[in-house]
N, C-alpha and C positions, 0 to 999 in steps of 0.2 A: 197214033194210038188214041182211042176214044177216051174222053174224060169220064172218070168214075164219079157218078153224081152223089152216091151215098157217102156219109161220113165214115171214118174209120170205126171199126167195131168198138162199141162201148162209149162212143162220143155222140153228140147230137147237135143239130142245128137248132137255133132258137128263133122262132118267128116273132114279128113285132108284138102280137098280142100277148104272148108269153113273156117277152122281154119287159113289157109294161108291168106285168104282175111282179116279175122278179125285182125290177127297180123300185116298185111301190113297197114291197115287203122289206127289202134291204134298207130303204130310206127310213122306214119306221124303226127298224132295229138299230141302225146307226144313230138315229136321232135319240133313241132311248139311252144308248150307251154314252153318248156325248153329255147327256143330262147328268150322268153319274161321274163325269170328269175324265173320261177316257180320251186319249189323243190318238189320231190316226197315224199309222206308219205303213211302210211298204217294204217287203223283202223280195229278193229275186226268186223266180220260179225254179232256177237251177241252183243246186247246192253241191258242195264237195261230197264225193262218194264216201269218203271216210266218215263224215258227219252223219250221213244218211244210214250208214251201217254200223252205228256205234252201239248196237245191241240194246237200245232203249226204246225202239219203236215197235216192239212186239212183232206180230205177224205182218205188219205193214212193210217191214224190211224185206219180205219175200215178194213184195208187189211193186218194187221200184222200176220205173222206166229209166234205164241206164243209158248214158251217153258215151259213145266211143271217143277216145282221144283223137286229136286232129293233127294233120301235118306230119312233121318229123317225129312227134311224140308217139304216133301210131306205127308200130313195127310188128306186123303180123308174123314175120318169119322168126323173130326171137321171143315172141310172147309164149309164156308157159302156163299162165293162169289168168283169170278174169281181171285181176288187178293190173295186169300189164296192158290191158286193152281199154279200161274204163277209168275216167277221172271225175265224172259228174253224174247227176241224175235229177229228174224232176222231183220236186218236193211232194211227199205223200201227206203232209199236214202242215200247219203253220206254227206248230210248237217248236220243233227243232230249229227252223230258221230264226225264230225269235231268240233262242238261246245264243246263237252265233251273233245275231244283230246286237243284243245287249252287251255281250262281251266286247264287241268292236266299238260300241258307241256309248258305253256307260258313263264315261267322263263328261259327256255333253248332255246327259239326261238327268232329270230331277229324281230324287228318291223320297218316298216311293214313286215308282213310275207306273202309270196306268196306260197300257197300250191297246189300241183298237186296230185290228187287221181284217181286211176283206180281200179274198183272192181265190183263184182256182188252185186246186191240188189234183194230183194224178196218182191213181193206183191201178196196177195191172191185174185187176180182179176179174173174176168171171162175170160178165155182164148179165143182168137179170132184171126183172120188173122192178122199177124204182131204184136201181143201182147202176151207176155209170162209172166209167173209168176216169172221167173228168167231172168234178163238181166244185161248188163254191163253199168255202168255209168263211165264217165270220167269227173272229176270236176277240175276246177282251182278256187282258192279262194285268195282274198287279205284281210288280217286282219291288221288293224292299219292305214288305209288311209280313212279319212272321206270326202275327196274332190272328185269332179267329174272326176278327172284324172283317178280314178280307173275304172269308167264306160267306159271311153274312151279307156283305155287299154284292158279291157275285150271284148268290142265289136270288137276292132281291132284284137285281138288274135282269136276271134271266126271266123270272116270273113276270116282271113288269113288261118285258118285251113280248113274251108269249101272250099275255092278256091283251096286248094292243094289236097283234096280228091275227089272233083267233079269240075274239072277245066272247063268243058264245060257247066255247068249249071249256069244260071244267078240267082241271089237271091236278096231279099229286106229285110232290117231291118225295122220292125215296132216298134215304141217306144211310150211310154206314161208315166204317173206318177200317182201313186195312190192318191196323193194329188190333182191332177187335176180332177181325177174321182170323188172324194168326193166333191170337190168344185162345179163341174157341177151339181151333184145331189142336193146339198144344194141350189144352185142358182135357181134351178127349183122348189123348195119347197118340196122335199122329206124329210121325217123325218130322222135325223142323224142316229138313231138306225136301220133304215131300209136300210141303204146303201148296206150292203152285199146282201140283197134280190134283190135290184134293179140291182146290178152288176151281179148276177147269171142270170137274164133275159137278161141283156145287152150282156153277154158273148155268147149268142145264136145268135148274129147278123149274123154271117156267114151262119147260117142254116135257119133262119126264116126271115131275112131282117129287115129293120128299121120299116116297118109297122107291122111286126109280133111282134117285141119288144114292140111297143106301145100298140098293142092289148093285149098282155100278162100282161103288167103293169096295164091296165084298168081292166082286169079280176081279178087281185090281189087286187083291191079295191082302187088304188091310184087316186087322183083327176084328172079329165080330163084336167084341166088347167095346172097342173104340167107335165102331160104326153105330151101334145102338145108343151109346152115350151121346154121340154127335146128333143123331136123329132126335133123341129126346130133348136135348138142349135147344135145337132149332125150333122144335115144335112148341116149346114152353115160353119162348121170348115174347114179350108184349111190344107193341109197335110205337108207344108214346115215349116221351122223355123219361118218365119214371121207369119204364121198361128198360131203357138203356142203363139207368143207374142201378137197377136190380141186377142186370147182367154183369155190370162192373163189380158188384159185390161177389157174385158167384165166381168171377174170374180172378179174384184177388190172389196175388202171388205169381200169376202168369201174364197179367195185363199191366202195361206201363201206367203208373199212377197218374190220374188226371184225365186219361183218355176218355172214359165213359162220361165223366162230368162235363168235359169240354164239348163233347158231341151233344149232350142233352141241352147245354146252354145255347148252342147254335140253333137247335130246333126251337127252343122256347123264344129266343130273341127274334128269329126270322118270323115266327108266327105273330109276335106282338107288334112288329114294325112294318109288316108287308103292306104295300099299297093296294093289293088285290087279294081276293079270297081264293085260297087253294088249300089242299091238304098237305101235310108234311108228316111222314112216318118213318120210323126206323125199320130197315129191312136187313136182317142178319144174313140173308142169302145174296145180297148185292155184292158183286165182285169187281166189275170193270176190268177189262182185259189188258189195258196198257201197262207195260212193265215199269213205267216210271212212277206210278201211283204208290204212295207209301202211307198216306194219312187219310183224311176225309175223302169220301167218294159219294157221289149222288147222281141220280137220274130222275128225269121227269117223264111221267106217262100222262097222255092226254086223251080225253074222251074222243072217240072217232078215229083214232090212229092206232095201228098195231105196234107193239113194242114200245120203245121209249122215243121221245122227241128231243130229249136233251140228256146229257150226261157228262160227268167229269170227275176230277179227283185232285188231291193235293200230293205233292212230291217233296221229299226231304233229302234228296241227293242229287248229284250232278249227272249230266248226260255223257257218260263214258270218259275215257282218258283224254280224248282230243278236246272235249268240251268241259274238262274239269274246271269247276268254279263258275261256269256259265249259268248253272242252275242250282247253285248251292243254296241251301235253305229249303223253302217250301214252294210248291207249285200246285195250282188248282186248275182243273179243266172241265169245261162243259161242252157238249156237242148237241146242237139242235138239228133235228131232222123233220122235214115235212113232205109228205107225199101229196101231190095235187090230185084231187078227185072231184073236180067240179063243185067246189064249195066256196062260199063267200069268206073272204079274209077278214074284213072289218067293215063297219058301216061306211067308212070313207071311200071304199073302192066298190065300183058298180059292176065290175066284171066277175068272172069266175075262173077257177083253175081248169085247165084243159090239158090232158095228157098226164104224164108222170115225171116227176123229177125229185131230187133229194136235196134238202137244205141241211147243212151242218153248220149250226150256229153255236156246257154238261155248254206253206207257207211254201264266157270267159276268153277272156283273152289268153292266148298262149304265153304271153309275157308276164302274166300275173305270178307273183311270188306267193307260195303257200306259207301261211303264218300259223303258228301254234297259238291257241287261245290260252292266255295266262291263267294260272290258278288264282283264286281269290278275286276274280273279275266281277262276281255277282254279289248282290246284297244278301243278307241272311234269309230273307223271305221272298218266295216267288209263288204267286198264285196265278193260275191260267184258266181262262174260260173260253171254250170254243163255242 
């Protein structure tokens, strides 16, 4: 049988020239994060299927490359459902593996713990330009710090890394809070149970505009009074820290006390201590789709790139029953993406990008015994940055 020369659909070979660029960019990023005190760790590319399907990974759980049981454990004749056939899968991000890693090793780690991970992840997505089924993520995470100092450090580290790999591109950090999103919806009269549906429509703002969002909400059957009030509120919000405080005053009674002030302080502190020049603004339409975000969320948009090049959010709950306690407290994430379009990365690199790829930098033996992750295994605070 003749050898198939092309990679599997959605995968790619990396030639020496492109590998040189990849190594150069990743070395700058890792160097930056080490300068902020993050320690390198590694997690396996295969995770327990129960962890991967814990209902905290959003749409990513629909894109898992699943692994069949092996040997005597695989019995096709008696299998009645998928769970009888599958016991593992390739990780779709580095966040969930970190929750298991910390639960298993927290006794031997400092607190707070600042982790740096770099590794391939896999998603059975539809391949398209700039999107592959295997790509590299580079995460930094802070576990054990429930204060907003963690957000401030993560945004500062992110912007410093971006400025070093793309020094000639201006960029803007857009920031919001899931508590503010929920309070705005509640203030306008949307049912609490429908918040996620409302946010799915709101997340289309950059594609269909404010009028398009309002029209879709009406089509979904929501009251015209609620939709008009929501539209007016979104249209009136200012994007600076004072605008956040003003919105907090408007939402008194439905917004958790201190949320608006805390977000405003993060914006002001980041602006005052940042090593590089960039914009930071409040975006009341910023949603972030991952199900585990419950607090601060942010994205970074950069001149010359479509969409966002980084994004993340804070979490204040655990990853499902099997990971109970693994992510207790808060979690923050940032995802960096870069499409290569024959442009210079930084003055230190003389080559150029060729082709297209995506960077996301806002994760058995049959004899292994399955172990439940104990409750209370995590510190109060967890912040994560991809």
